[in-house]
Backbone as a ProteinNet text record, in pm:
[ID]
protein_1_A
[PRIMARY]
MNHVFLKTLVFFLLLFFFSGISTLQAQQNKWMPAFKLDFRDYLKLNTSRDDVSYFLKWNGISPNAGSPQCETRYGEFKFRVNYKGLVDSIQVTGNLPDYYNQRIVTRIKETAGRWRVPADSSPQSECWFTYPFYMFISEDYSGCLTRGYASQQNHYANYTLLLSLPYSEQGILPTTTSVLIRPGHSEPSAIK
[TERTIARY]
2020.6	1944.5	2006.3	1925.7	1966.9	2059.4	2169.4	2268.4	2206.2	2121	2054.5	1961.6	1891.7	1803.5	1883.1	1998.1	2079.9	2128.3	2171.1	2213.5	2098.3	1981.1	1862.9	1827.4	1832.4	1801.8	1898.8	2027.7	2128.1	2107.2	2078.4	2054.5	1937.7	1824.8	1708	1732.8	1803.5	1833	1923.5	2025.1	2111.7	2033.8	1950.8	1868.5	1778.2	1715.6	1628.2	1707.3	1824.5	1906	1948.9	2001.7	2052.2	1941.7	1825.3	1714.8	1635.9	1667.2	1592.9	1596.3	1711	1722.2	1636.3	1644.2	1562.1	1414	1381.9	1242.6	1186.8	1264.1	1218.1	1200.9	1293	1280.8	1158.3	1132.4	1016.3	887.2	885.3	764.1	733.5	834.3	808.3	721.1	727.7	649.9	527.2	507.8	399	274.6	159.8	32.9	0.5	-33	-65.1	-164.4	-277.7	-372.9	-325.1	-374.5	-342.6	-462	-434.5	-539.9	-571.7	-699.9	-740.8	-866.9	-860	-977.2	-1060.9	-1190.5	-1273.9	-1290.3	-1357.2	-1369.3	-1434.4	-1538.7	-1605.3	-1510.6	-1423.7	-1324.4	-1229.5	-1184.8	-1093.4	-1156.9	-1284.1	-1353.6	-1371.9	-1416.5	-1443.1	-1315.2	-1207.7	-1081.8	-996.3	-1038.5	-963.4	-819.6	-804.5	-672.6	-680.7	-567.5	-561	-468	-432.6	-341.5	-419.2	-372.9	-428.9	-346.9	-357.5	-275.8	-362.3	-339.3	-420.6	-401.7	-282	-256.4	-341.3	-345.7	-425.6	-573.3	-619.4	-758.5	-792.3	-704	-731.4	-730.6	-642.4	-637.9	-742.4	-805	-914.1	-1040.8	-1050.1	-1163.4	-1225.9	-1196.7	-1260.1	-1205.3	-1087.6	-1029.6	-976.3	-1031.1	-992.7	-865.1	-797.4	-676.9	-707.4	-612.5	-628.7	-596.2	-687.2	-661.8	-563	-541.9	-448.6	-515.7	-439.3	-495.1	-457	-537	-504.7	-367	-317.9	-185.9	-75	-110.7	-13.5	68.2	4.2	76.9	34.5	130.8	101.7	33.8	-71	-144.4	-99.7	-106.8	-60.3	-151.4	-176.6	-253.5	-191.6	-196	-147.4	-262.8	-295.7	-409.8	-358.9	-381.5	-342.5	-471	-472.6	-591.7	-552.2	-640	-613.8	-711.8	-656.8	-738.2	-734.5	-853.7	-860.3	-864.4	-878.2	-873.7	-990.4	-1093.7	-1206.4	-1188.5	-1079.2	-1055.6	-1130.4	-1168.3	-1242.4	-1154.5	-1177.9	-1109.7	-1187.1	-1122.3	-1193.5	-1141.4	-1040.8	-988.3	-917.4	-941.7	-876.3	-830.3	-704.9	-649.6	-603	-634.9	-599.7	-520.5	-406.3	-328.4	-293	-254.7	-213.3	-299.1	-286.3	-357.6	-446.3	-490.4	-584.9	-718.3	-791.7	-926.3	-1015.4	-1112.6	-1201.7	-1268.8	-1308.7	-1376.1	-1289.2	-1160.3	-1069.3	-1041.2	-1027.1	-1010	-1127.5	-1248.2	-1367.4	-1371.2	-1331.8	-1332.1	-1232.7	-1114.3	-1013.3	-1053.8	-1107.7	-1154.8	-1265.4	-1356.2	-1461.6	-1401.2	-1300.6	-1236.8	-1164.8	-1103.6	-1039.7	-1144	-1259.5	-1366.5	-1415.4	-1409.5	-1453.6	-1358.7	-1243.8	-1155	-1210	-1308.5	-1368.7	-1415.7	-1389.7	-1426.9	-1321.9	-1217.8	-1111	-980.9	-984.4	-867.4	-880.4	-780	-776.8	-687.4	-748.3	-674.2	-607.8	-491.9	-424.9	-509.9	-486.9	-563.6	-543.9	-429	-401.1	-446.7	-544.5	-593.6	-665.8	-651.5	-720.8	-777.2	-864.3	-919.4	-813.2	-693.2	-585.6	-509.5	-535.4	-464.1	-510.3	-412.9	-440.3	-318	-340.8	-230.7	-262.9	-168.1	-183.1	-121.8	-191	-144.9	-134.1	-38.3	-20.2	-23.8	-115	-131.3	-106.2	9.7	35.5	-28.5	-83.8	-148.1	-106.4	-62.6	-16.7	-110.9	-138.2	-218.1	-128.5	-71.5	23.2	-48.5	21.9	-32.4	-31.1	-138.5	-144.1	-61	23.2	113	39.6	-76.9	-144.8	-231	-227.3	-304.3	-239.3	-315.5	-266.5	-165.7	-45.1	55.8	133	99.7	163.5	296	328.6	454.6	573.8	569.6	682.2	654.6	532.9	503.9	501.2	454.6	441.6	553	655.5	758.6	834.7	878	957.2	875.5	752.1	664.6	645.1	620.4	598.8	721.6	837.9	960.8	990.9	968.6	992.5	900	773.5	679.2	708.7	746.8	778.1	900.5	998.6	1117.1	1075.6	988.1	939.8	861.8	775.5	694.5	784.2	885.4	978.2	1053.3	1096.4	1166.1	1075.4	951.3	857.6	832.1	821.3	798	915.9	1035.3	1154.7	1172.6	1091.1	1104.1	1055.5	1104.1	1070.6	934.9	827.5	693	667.5	577.2	536.7	441.8	398.2	302.1	168.9	143	20.8	35.3	151.4	172.3	194.4	248.8	271.8	416.4	460.1	593.4	584.3	601.7	598.6	715.6	687.9	791.9	778.6	858.2	851.6	726.1	665.3	549.1	417.4	422.6	299.6	335.1	239.1	262.1	241.5	346.2	340.7	278.4	182.9	118.7	180	205	260.7	178.9	244.1	169.8	82.8	-26.1	-115.2	-92.4	-145.2	-131.4	-248.5	-274	-389.5	-356.7	-236.8	-208.1	-60.3	-23.8	116.7	165.5	75.6	119.2	169.3	137.2	183.2	325.3	379.5	510.5	618.6	716.5	830.2	957.5
1069.3	1077.8	1178.9	1231.2	1328	1263.6	1331.1	1279.7	1255.2	1345.1	1330.4	1208.8	1191.3	1074.8	945	938.2	817.1	786.1	889.4	868.3	817	874.8	832.2	688.4	654.9	519.2	418.6	448.5	359.4	345.4	455.8	452	359	375	292.2	145.4	119.8	-19	-83.9	-11.8	-64.7	-85	12.3	0.3	-121.9	-140.1	-255	-384.8	-389.2	-510.4	-548.4	-451.1	-481.4	-506.5	-450.2	-476.6	-600.4	-656.7	-771.4	-892.5	-921.5	-1039.6	-1024.4	-909.2	-890.5	-882.8	-827.2	-820.4	-960.2	-1045.6	-1182.1	-1257.9	-1238.6	-1306	-1256.6	-1126.8	-1071.5	-1121.7	-1132.9	-1174.8	-1322.9	-1404.5	-1545.8	-1565.3	-1474.1	-1483.5	-1393.5	-1315.9	-1219.3	-1281.4	-1252.6	-1301.7	-1227.6	-1301.8	-1237.4	-1323.8	-1266.1	-1340.8	-1347.7	-1446.8	-1460.7	-1411.9	-1350.3	-1300.8	-1408.4	-1440.4	-1546.7	-1506	-1508.8	-1479.2	-1605.4	-1587.1	-1702.7	-1712.6	-1817.2	-1843.9	-1727.8	-1667.6	-1554.4	-1435.9	-1414.1	-1306.6	-1332.3	-1457.4	-1491	-1457.8	-1491.1	-1462.2	-1312.5	-1243.9	-1100.2	-1020.7	-1056.9	-983.8	-1035	-1147.2	-1207.3	-1237	-1300.9	-1335.4	-1466.5	-1528.5	-1648.1	-1624.7	-1499.6	-1465.8	-1419.4	-1457.4	-1406.5	-1283.8	-1179.6	-1060.2	-947.7	-911.7	-807.4	-673.1	-645.8	-520.7	-512.2	-619.3	-623.1	-605.9	-670.8	-659.7	-515	-449.2	-312.4	-212.3	-229.4	-129.2	-156	-273.8	-301.8	-241.9	-112.7	-45.2	60.3	53.8	146.8	287.5	307.5	441.4	472.7	576.4	612.1	695.7	704.1	786.3	931.5	992.3	1129.3	1226.5	1315.3	1416.3	1520.8	1527.5	1624.2	1706.6	1790.1	1878.5	2020.6	2118.7	2256.9	2299.8	2236.2	2270.4	2187.6	2099.6	2014.1	1931.2	1879.4	1799.9	1653.6	1566.9	1425.5	1405	1327.9	1303.2	1170.5	1161.9	1042.8	1016	890	852.1	730.9	728.9	613.8	563	437.8	376.3	269.1	290	191.5	130.5	-1.1	-67.5	-189.2	-219.8	-330.2	-444.5	-565.6	-686.3	-754.3	-785.6	-846.1	-998.4	-1060.4	-1206.3	-1275.7	-1201.2	-1258	-1243.5	-1179.3	-1156.9	-1036.9	-946.1	-826.3	-702.5	-605.4	-476.6	-393.7	-360.6	-288.5	-147.3	-104.6	30.6	70.3	193.9	245.7	388.5	417.2	552.4	596	719.4	770.5	899.6	907.3	1030.7	1057.9	1179.7	1216.1	1326	1345.6	1455.2	1409.4	1283.3	1237.3	1307.9	1332.1	1389.1	1292.1	1348.1	1267.4	1154.4	1181	1079.2	953.8	971.7	858.7	791.8	871.9	813.8	722.8	769.5	689.9	561	566.8	445.4	342.8	388.1	294.8	240.1	325.3	278	174.4	197.9	100	-32.1	-25.6	-148.8	-220.9	-146	-208.3	-281.8	-218	-283.4	-409.9	-412.7	-529.6	-648.2	-629.4	-743.7	-833.8	-787.6	-869.2	-1001.9	-1109.1	-1241.3	-1305.4	-1229.3	-1282.4	-1303	-1271.6	-1291.2	-1425.7	-1510.8	-1640.7	-1624.6	-1637.7	-1615.8	-1745.8	-1735.1	-1854.6	-1925.3	-2053.3	-2134.5	-2088.6	-2031.8	-1989.5	-1845.9	-1796.5	-1659.6	-1644.9	-1527.4	-1493.7	-1352.9	-1309.4	-1173.4	-1062.2	-1092.8	-992.1	-988.9	-1086.1	-1093.6	-982.3	-915.3	-809	-788.1	-734.6	-707.3	-579.6	-486.7	-362.4	-376.9	-324.7	-324	-179.4	-152.1	-18.4	-29.6	47.9	47.6	188.3	210.8	341.1	346.8	461.7	478.3	612.2	609.7	729.8	763.1	892.1	941	1036	984.7	1062.4	1158.4	1263.5	1368.5	1323	1347.8	1319.9	1424.7	1379.9	1472.1	1578.4	1543.1	1637.5	1738.7	1734.7	1831.7	1968.8	2068.6	2201	2258.2	2282.6	2350.9	2264	2136.1	2052.7	1991.8	2001.5	1941.9	2002.8	2132.4	2196.6	2222.4	2261.9	2297.4	2177.4	2061.2	1946.1	1844.7	1874.6	1776.5	1731.5	1824.2	1787.7	1701.1	1739.7	1660.5	1521.1	1514	1385.9	1296.2	1349.9	1270.6	1224.1	1309.3	1270	1157.1	1169.7	1063	935.5	950.9	832.8	759.8	835.2	772.9	692.1	748.5	675.1	551.5	567.8	457.2	344.6	379.9	281.8	208.7	282.8	221.4	121.4	160.6	69.1	-55.2	-38.5	-153.6	-249.8	-200.6	-285.4	-375.7	-358.2	-440	-583.2	-679.3	-821.2	-863.5	-830.5	-866.9	-1015.4	-1071.9	-1211.1	-1219.4	-1339.3	-1356.5	-1290.1	-1265.5	-1196.5	-1045.1	-997.1	-853	-785	-859.1	-802.2	-823.3	-739.3	-748.6	-718.1	-818.7	-793.5	-705.5	-610	-525.4	-538.8	-465.4	-477.3	-413.7	-317.9	-248.8	-279.6	-318.9	-349	-436.9	-457.3	-532.5	-435.6	-415.9	-324.2	-396.2	-330.2	-383.3	-313.2	-388.5	-331.1	-208.1	-94.7	29.2	23.1	98.5	113	247.9	261.8	388.1	404.6	527.3	554.2	558.5	598.4	614.9	588.9	463.4	435.8	499.3	526.5	585.6	727.7	791.2	927.9	930	813.9	807.8	803.3	889.2	891	865.3
-1185.2	-1062.3	-967.5	-883.1	-785.3	-682.7	-646.9	-552	-414.6	-369.9	-239.6	-242.2	-353.2	-366.1	-356.9	-425.3	-421.8	-280.2	-207.8	-69.3	15.2	-3.8	70.4	36.2	-91	-135.1	-74.3	-79.7	-21.9	128.1	195.8	339.9	373.5	302.3	330.3	296.3	188.8	153.8	257.7	304.7	409.7	539.8	573.1	693	683.5	568.5	547.6	557.1	495.5	494.6	636.5	711.6	844.8	946.6	923.8	1016.7	977.1	861.7	811.5	901.8	959.1	1044.8	1168.5	1235.5	1356.2	1320.5	1204.1	1159.8	1139.1	1072.6	1049.8	1179.9	1272.7	1402	1476.9	1473.2	1543	1479.5	1345.7	1278.2	1297.1	1326.1	1348.9	1471.6	1566.2	1689.2	1688.1	1584.2	1579	1516.2	1574.1	1521.4	1393.2	1286.4	1160.1	1081.8	1042	959.4	814.6	741.6	599.1	517.5	403.3	315.8	213.2	199.4	107.9	34.5	-98.3	-180.2	-197.9	-223.7	-255	-407.2	-453.5	-596.1	-672	-613.3	-679.2	-696.8	-595.8	-607.1	-723.6	-736.6	-846.3	-981.3	-995.7	-1121.1	-1142.2	-1037.4	-1047.8	-1075.1	-1005.9	-1019.8	-1135.2	-1196	-1304.9	-1263.5	-1148.2	-1096.4	-1020.4	-1000.8	-917.6	-799.9	-776.6	-667.3	-545.5	-428.3	-302.7	-262.9	-341.7	-324.9	-269.1	-143.5	-80	-149.2	-199.1	-270.1	-396.4	-471.4	-593.5	-560.7	-454.1	-412.1	-374.9	-300.1	-255	-369.5	-464.9	-572.6	-679.7	-676.8	-770.1	-712.2	-720.2	-656.8	-745.7	-872.6	-963.9	-958.9	-901.2	-898.5	-1037.3	-1095.6	-1232.2	-1230.3	-1344.9	-1352.4	-1314.9	-1248.7	-1203.2	-1315.5	-1343.8	-1446.9	-1398	-1270.5	-1215.5	-1108.4	-1047.2	-947.1	-985.5	-944	-979.3	-929.8	-823.6	-769.8	-834.8	-927.2	-996.6	-898.7	-797.9	-700.1	-707.6	-690.2	-679.2	-544.3	-543.1	-419	-359.2	-225.9	-155.7	-36.8	-11.5	106.2	171.9	303.2	378.3	462.5	442.6	508.4	603.4	731.3	832.8	887	891.8	944	1027.2	1120.7	1213	1187.4	1177.8	1166.2	1302.7	1354.7	1487.8	1481.3	1597.5	1608.7	1538	1501.9	1427.7	1276.3	1234.3	1092.1	1037.5	1126	1086.8	1099.9	1013.6	1024.1	1126	1238.1	1343.5	1366.8	1289.4	1304	1174.5	1130.2	1009.3	1036.6	1000.2	1011.6	873.1	835	702.5	717.7	649.4	643.6	497.7	468.7	333.7	276.1	143.8	78.5	-37.1	-34.2	-136.3	-117.7	-224.1	-209.6	-130.5	-59.4	25.6	-51.3	-173.5	-253.9	-266.6	-294.7	-310.2	-176	-70.8	62.4	96.2	69	99.3	17.9	-108.2	-191.6	-140.5	-100.2	-51	85.9	172.5	303.8	285.4	192.2	163.7	119.6	34.6	-12.8	101	191.4	308.7	391.8	412.2	488.9	419.7	286.8	210.2	222.4	287.7	310.7	421.8	496.2	602.7	544.6	615.7	569.1	480.5	446.5	361.4	439.3	567.1	652.2	723.8	707.8	775.9	898.2	1014.7	1139.2	1184.1	1249.5	1301.7	1407	1422.5	1517.9	1662	1692.5	1830.5	1859	1785	1803.3	1936.7	1994.6	2118.7	2105.1	2196.9	2187	2187.4	2232.9	2232.7	2099.8	2012.4	1884	1790.2	1730.1	1633.2	1546.5	1428.4	1336.8	1259	1256.3	1181.8	1043	942.3	803.8	757.1	668.6	611.4	459.6	398.7	252.6	199.1	132.3	69.9	-68.8	-103.7	-234.1	-293.9	-419.5	-489.9	-604.7	-620.6	-731.5	-810.9	-919	-997.7	-1090.9	-1131.7	-1216.3	-1361.8	-1431	-1574.3	-1647.5	-1739.3	-1810	-1890.6	-1942.6	-2030.4	-1955	-1822.1	-1746.3	-1763.7	-1793.7	-1830.4	-1730.6	-1777.5	-1698.4	-1601.2	-1590.1	-1488.6	-1533	-1658.8	-1703	-1632.3	-1607.8	-1541.2	-1394	-1359.7	-1220.3	-1126.4	-1173.1	-1084.8	-1096.1	-1174.7	-1203.9	-1079.7	-995.7	-877.3	-781.7	-758.3	-671.6	-728.7	-857.5	-924	-908.9	-932.8	-926.8	-784.5	-685.9	-546.5	-503.5	-536.1	-500.7	-579.1	-704.9	-784.3	-726.9	-677.6	-616.5	-493.2	-410.2	-292.7	-334.7	-434.2	-485.2	-537.2	-615.9	-671.2	-560.6	-460	-347.2	-275.9	-251.5	-185.7	-271.1	-402.4	-490.9	-493.4	-466.4	-474.7	-352.4	-250.4	-130.1	-157.6	-81.5	-108.3	-51	-120.6	-77.3	-100.8	-22.4	-42	-161.3	-194.3	-302.7	-270.9	-143.6	-103.1	-112.7	-153.9	-166.2	-32.4	65	197.8	240.9	334.8	392.1	541.3	626.5	771.2	814.7	901.9	961.7	1112.6	1186.6	1332.4	1391	1322.9	1379.9	1310.3	1184.8	1110.7	991.3	904.2	781.3	665.7	587.4	473.7	355.2	290.9	170.7	49.6	-55.8	-178.5	-217.1	-250.4	-275.6	-401	-396.4	-511.2	-577.1	-697	-769.9	-863.5	-904.2	-989	-1136.5	-1173.7	-1316.4	-1345.9	-1370	-1398.5	-1528.6	-1622.7	-1749.1	-1731.5	-1619	-1594.3	-1540.4	-1506.1	-1443.6	-1551.1	-1538.7	-1633.2	-1560.5
[MASK]
++++++++++++++++++++++++++++++++++++++++++++++++++++++++++++++++++++++++++++++++++++++++++++++++++++++++++++++++++++++++++++++++++++++++++++++++++++++++++++++++++++++++++++++++++++++++++++++++

């Protein structure tokens, strides 16, 4: 592994470890809805988990054949759930193609009705969620084995780091500013 990557990884792990206590204390007082699937969702998704990450990535996004620039694509989707359990704001950043952004945004909107709000909810209650999504390069895409390798490895390192965090059974991790959702990806077979 790259020496700079290892230093970065250790730094983030230490930062996460030392901020964990204050994060947990802050989250005990923070308003946060729970994600809950209904029976039809369990059948459709073929799962018994109330995992928001699994729900969001089950959106028919096919494996990426690659991009002409041989770059791994990335998108970060931030959305707010209000006191009624509805998504009322979505922000998208990154370099995913518009088609994929629209599919993921549609899936985020489909979480409406699946958020169980706490009993003490008020019109001021809100919670921001962050969903990272990676679109890795297919190895057999012409010329990308050498040209896209560095980009692929850097994004994969970030993806791996995010996956190593201690998510709940719902695929979420409360932080001081939002709730991180376990990252999604388009083609795990492209990852080496």
